[in-house]
C-alpha positions as CSV (number, residue, x, y, z in Angstrom):
1,M,-37.3,116.7,112.5
2,N,-40.5,115.2,113.4
3,Y,-41.7,111.5,112.9
4,R,-45.3,110.2,112.0
5,T,-46.3,106.7,111.7
6,L,-46.7,105.3,108.4
7,G,-50.2,103.8,108.5
8,R,-50.5,100.1,109.9
9,T,-46.6,99.2,108.7
10,G,-45.9,101.0,112.5
11,L,-42.7,102.5,110.8
12,E,-41.9,106.0,112.3
13,V,-40.7,107.9,109.6
14,S,-39.7,111.4,108.9
15,E,-42.6,113.7,108.2
16,V,-40.0,115.3,105.4
17,G,-38.9,112.5,103.4
18,Y,-36.4,112.6,100.2
19,G,-38.2,112.4,96.5
20,A,-35.2,111.1,94.6
21,W,-36.6,111.5,91.1
22,G,-34.4,114.5,90.4
23,I,-31.2,112.8,91.1
24,G,-31.8,110.3,88.6
25,G,-30.1,111.9,85.9
26,V,-33.0,111.9,83.3
27,Q,-35.6,114.3,82.8
28,W,-34.4,116.6,85.2
29,T,-31.7,118.9,84.4
30,G,-29.2,121.2,86.4
31,G,-27.9,118.1,89.0
32,D,-25.3,116.3,89.4
33,D,-24.1,113.2,91.6
34,D,-22.0,114.6,94.2
35,E,-24.5,117.6,95.2
36,A,-26.8,114.5,95.2
37,R,-24.6,112.6,97.8
38,R,-24.1,115.9,99.7
39,A,-28.1,116.4,99.7
40,L,-28.8,112.9,100.9
41,N,-26.1,113.1,103.5
42,L,-27.2,116.4,105.0
43,A,-30.5,115.1,105.2
44,I,-30.0,112.4,107.2
45,D,-27.9,114.3,109.3
46,Q,-30.8,116.5,110.2
47,G,-33.0,113.1,110.8
48,L,-34.5,112.3,107.8
49,N,-35.0,108.5,107.5
50,F,-37.5,108.0,104.5
51,I,-36.2,107.9,101.0
52,D,-38.6,107.2,98.0
53,T,-37.1,106.4,94.6
54,A,-37.7,104.0,91.7
55,L,-36.5,101.7,89.0
56,A,-37.6,104.2,86.6
57,Y,-35.7,106.9,87.7
58,G,-32.5,106.9,85.3
59,R,-32.8,103.4,84.6
60,G,-31.6,102.6,88.1
61,H,-29.1,105.4,88.7
62,S,-31.3,107.0,91.4
63,E,-31.5,103.7,93.3
64,R,-27.9,103.2,92.8
65,L,-26.7,106.5,94.4
66,V,-29.6,106.2,97.5
67,G,-28.3,102.6,97.9
68,E,-24.7,104.0,98.4
69,V,-25.3,106.7,100.5
70,A,-27.9,104.5,102.7
71,R,-25.4,101.7,103.3
72,A,-22.8,104.1,104.6
73,R,-24.7,105.7,107.2
74,S,-25.3,103.9,110.4
75,E,-29.0,105.2,111.1
76,Q,-32.1,103.4,110.3
77,I,-32.9,104.6,106.8
78,Y,-36.4,103.4,105.6
79,L,-35.9,102.7,101.4
80,A,-39.3,102.7,99.2
81,T,-39.0,102.1,95.5
82,K,-41.6,101.3,92.6
83,I,-42.0,98.8,90.0
84,P,-42.5,100.6,86.5
85,P,-45.4,99.3,84.3
86,K,-43.8,96.5,81.9
87,N,-45.6,98.6,78.7
88,L,-44.3,101.7,80.0
89,Q,-47.5,103.6,79.9
90,W,-48.2,106.3,82.7
91,P,-50.9,106.9,83.4
92,A,-51.9,103.2,83.9
93,Q,-54.8,102.5,81.1
94,A,-57.5,100.2,81.2
95,V,-55.5,97.4,79.8
96,P,-55.0,93.7,80.7
97,L,-53.0,93.3,84.0
98,D,-50.6,90.9,82.4
99,D,-49.4,93.7,80.0
100,V,-48.4,95.9,83.2
101,F,-47.6,93.7,86.3
102,P,-47.4,90.3,85.2
103,A,-46.1,88.1,88.4
104,A,-42.8,87.0,86.9
105,Y,-42.0,90.9,85.9
106,I,-42.8,91.9,89.5
107,R,-40.3,89.6,90.9
108,E,-37.7,90.5,88.3
109,C,-37.9,94.3,89.0
110,T,-37.5,93.5,92.7
111,E,-34.6,91.5,92.3
112,T,-33.0,94.6,90.1
113,S,-34.1,97.1,92.7
114,L,-32.5,95.1,95.3
115,R,-29.3,94.8,93.5
116,N,-29.3,98.5,92.8
117,L,-30.1,99.6,96.4
118,G,-27.4,96.9,97.7
119,V,-30.1,95.6,100.4
120,E,-31.4,92.4,101.0
121,T,-35.2,93.7,101.7
122,I,-36.7,96.7,100.3
123,D,-38.8,98.6,103.2
124,L,-41.6,99.7,101.1
125,Q,-42.3,98.2,97.1
126,Q,-44.5,100.0,95.2
127,L,-46.5,99.5,92.0
128,H,-45.6,103.0,90.2
129,V,-49.0,103.2,88.5
130,W,-52.4,101.7,89.1
131,H,-55.7,100.9,87.8
132,D,-58.6,99.8,90.0
133,D,-59.9,97.4,87.3
134,W,-56.8,95.0,88.3
135,A,-58.1,95.1,92.0
136,E,-60.0,91.9,92.0
137,R,-57.0,89.9,90.2
138,T,-55.3,87.9,92.7
139,D,-51.9,87.1,90.8
140,W,-50.4,90.5,91.5
141,I,-51.3,90.3,95.1
142,E,-49.6,86.7,95.1
143,A,-46.4,88.0,93.5
144,L,-46.1,90.6,95.9
145,Q,-46.8,88.5,99.3
146,A,-44.5,85.7,97.9
147,L,-41.7,88.5,98.0
148,R,-42.6,89.7,101.4
149,N,-42.6,85.8,102.6
150,E,-39.2,85.5,101.4
151,G,-38.0,88.6,103.2
152,K,-37.1,90.5,100.1
153,I,-39.7,93.3,100.6
154,R,-41.4,94.2,103.8
155,Y,-44.5,96.2,102.8
156,V,-46.6,96.9,99.8
157,G,-47.7,100.3,98.1
158,I,-49.3,101.9,95.3
159,S,-48.3,105.1,93.7
160,I,-51.5,106.3,92.2
161,N,-51.7,107.9,88.8
162,D,-51.5,111.7,88.5
163,Y,-54.8,113.4,89.3
164,Q,-56.8,110.2,90.0
165,P,-56.7,109.8,93.8
166,T,-59.7,107.6,93.8
167,N,-58.4,105.3,91.3
168,V,-57.0,103.2,94.2
169,I,-59.6,102.7,96.6
170,K,-60.9,99.2,95.7
171,A,-57.1,97.9,96.1
172,L,-56.8,99.5,99.3
173,R,-59.9,97.4,100.4
174,T,-58.3,94.4,99.2
175,G,-56.2,94.3,102.8
176,V,-53.1,93.9,101.0
177,I,-51.9,97.7,100.7
178,D,-49.9,99.3,103.4
179,A,-49.3,102.8,101.8
180,V,-50.2,105.2,98.9
181,Q,-48.4,107.6,96.9
182,V,-50.6,110.4,95.7
183,I,-49.9,114.2,94.6
184,Y,-51.1,116.5,97.2
185,N,-50.6,120.2,97.2
186,I,-52.2,123.6,97.2
187,F,-53.6,123.2,93.7
188,E,-54.1,119.6,93.8
189,Q,-56.6,118.8,97.2
190,A,-58.8,116.2,95.5
191,P,-57.1,113.3,97.8
192,A,-58.5,114.9,100.6
193,Q,-62.1,114.5,99.4
194,E,-62.3,110.3,99.1
195,L,-59.1,109.0,99.3
196,Y,-57.9,110.4,102.5
197,P,-61.0,109.6,104.8
198,V,-60.4,105.6,103.4
199,C,-56.9,105.7,104.2
200,Q,-57.6,107.0,107.6
201,E,-60.5,104.3,108.2
202,L,-57.9,101.6,106.9
203,N,-55.0,103.1,108.7
204,I,-52.9,103.0,105.3
205,G,-49.8,105.2,105.1
206,V,-49.9,108.4,102.7
207,L,-46.9,109.4,100.8
208,A,-47.8,113.2,99.6
209,R,-45.7,113.6,96.4
210,V,-44.9,117.1,94.2
211,P,-45.8,119.5,97.1
212,F,-44.3,122.1,95.0
213,D,-46.5,121.4,92.0
214,E,-43.3,120.7,89.8
215,G,-41.9,124.0,91.1
216,G,-44.9,125.8,90.1
217,L,-45.7,126.7,93.7
218,T,-42.1,128.0,94.5
219,G,-42.8,131.1,92.5
220,A,-39.5,130.0,90.3
221,V,-42.0,129.6,87.3
222,T,-42.7,132.9,85.3
223,P,-44.3,133.0,81.8
224,D,-40.6,133.6,80.4
225,S,-39.4,130.4,82.2
226,V,-37.7,128.2,79.6
227,F,-36.2,124.7,80.8
228,P,-34.1,122.6,78.6
229,E,-36.1,120.3,75.7
230,D,-35.2,116.8,77.7
231,D,-36.2,118.5,81.2
232,F,-39.5,117.5,82.4
233,R,-40.8,120.8,83.0
234,T,-40.5,121.4,79.3
235,W,-43.7,119.0,79.0
236,F,-45.2,119.9,81.8
237,F,-45.3,123.7,81.4
238,R,-46.4,123.2,77.9
239,G,-48.6,126.0,76.1
240,D,-49.9,128.5,78.3
241,R,-49.6,126.6,81.4
242,K,-46.6,128.8,82.5
243,Q,-48.8,131.9,82.3
244,K,-51.7,130.0,84.3
245,V,-49.8,128.9,87.0
246,F,-48.2,132.3,87.5
247,D,-51.4,134.0,87.7
248,R,-52.5,132.0,90.5
249,V,-49.4,132.2,92.6
250,Q,-49.5,135.9,92.3
251,Q,-52.8,135.7,94.1
252,L,-51.3,133.0,96.6
253,K,-48.6,135.9,97.6
254,T,-51.3,137.5,99.2
255,L,-51.3,135.1,101.8
256,L,-48.1,135.1,102.9
257,S,-47.4,135.8,106.5
258,A,-45.5,135.0,109.7
259,E,-47.1,131.7,109.6
260,A,-45.5,130.9,106.2
261,P,-43.3,133.8,104.8
262,T,-42.2,132.1,101.5
263,L,-44.1,130.4,98.7
264,P,-42.1,127.1,99.2
265,E,-43.0,127.2,102.9
266,L,-46.4,127.7,102.7
267,A,-46.7,124.9,100.4
268,L,-45.1,122.1,102.3
269,R,-46.8,123.2,105.7
270,F,-50.0,123.0,103.4
271,T,-49.4,119.4,102.4
272,L,-47.9,118.4,106.0
273,S,-51.0,120.0,107.6
274,H,-53.1,117.2,106.7
275,P,-53.3,114.5,109.6
276,A,-53.7,111.8,107.0
277,V,-50.4,112.4,105.5
278,S,-47.3,110.3,106.7
279,T,-44.5,112.0,104.9
280,V,-44.0,114.3,102.3
281,I,-41.4,113.6,99.5
282,P,-40.4,117.0,98.0
283,G,-37.4,116.4,95.4
284,M,-33.9,117.6,96.9
285,R,-31.4,117.8,94.5
286,S,-29.2,120.4,96.4
287,T,-28.3,121.1,100.1
288,R,-30.2,124.2,100.0
289,H,-33.4,122.5,99.2
290,V,-32.9,120.1,101.9
291,T,-32.4,123.1,104.5
292,A,-35.2,125.0,103.3
293,N,-37.7,121.7,103.6
294,I,-36.6,120.4,106.6
295,A,-36.9,123.4,108.6
296,C,-40.4,123.1,107.8
297,S,-40.7,120.0,110.3
298,D,-41.2,122.0,113.4
299,G,-44.8,120.7,114.3
300,R,-46.3,123.5,113.4
301,P,-49.4,123.1,111.2
302,L,-50.9,126.0,109.4
303,S,-53.9,127.6,110.9
304,P,-57.9,126.6,110.4
305,E,-58.3,129.8,109.2
306,L,-55.3,130.1,106.7
307,L,-56.0,126.6,105.4
308,A,-59.9,127.6,104.7
309,K,-58.1,130.5,102.2
310,L,-56.0,128.2,100.8
311,R,-58.9,125.7,99.5
312,A,-59.7,128.3,97.3
313,F,-56.8,127.8,95.3
314,A,-57.6,124.0,94.3
315,W,-57.6,123.5,90.6
316,D,-59.1,120.6,88.8
317,R,-56.8,119.6,86.3
318,T,-58.1,116.5,85.4
319,G,-59.7,117.6,82.1
320,G,-56.9,119.6,81.2
321,W,-55.6,123.2,82.1
């Protein structure tokens, strides 16, 4: 496992981290708690030391599983979680900040996450949505700084709305934010245009999420794929989206080579190849996923020639698919 510095925090984190949404038991089907425990322990055995969860993942179930495993280990494990929006709207809308992150609510959620994780301090506490209209308010800043002064959180982050990588830059320039979490993959390359240069300028850590585009970039999604009704992927791949993803992936297969012989490896190595990325946090619900993903942490970025070809696969989905 290779390690990278999480921006100005100075934390040396595994460049492949653990995305713990899928083990929350809600919105993702096909997993179970025992396999999740095995996967988490195997990942730590192989050098992974950064786990990203959220209070909203299974209404705290993911946090409790992560905390159970982390507390049983002797290694230094960095735990990141998130405060859900009080109005439960994803993505954030241009509404008053008091509807989403009032100061008392920020504290209440942090206290709940501390209990779920079973720890005294959260290494990275993140706001689970964001709208940059709120950047000039001071109450959210004061609430987070008070928690930091009390030793309940170490660092502060923002999980950026899907496909809105610039909708955080004002907040980053307040000097309060230590890390951002953003979708970045072969299809979603927009963060590299404006967000990543700002993060590098300000020495802000980057957590790259959804490297496999919710499974689309693994090649596992075909026009005939069917997911359970309550599975997140049923919504994500609705309408003709499965066909559109499939068609693009068929073209992507022509780029497989000794550099990256499989689609999942190509996708993960693409995300790791950007120097602004501190850690990539794929969802890993099984030991099989852990082994395959951590194998890509070998310090070998994709060649400039292959990266140039992959740029042609950028897909602007801000206006729909």
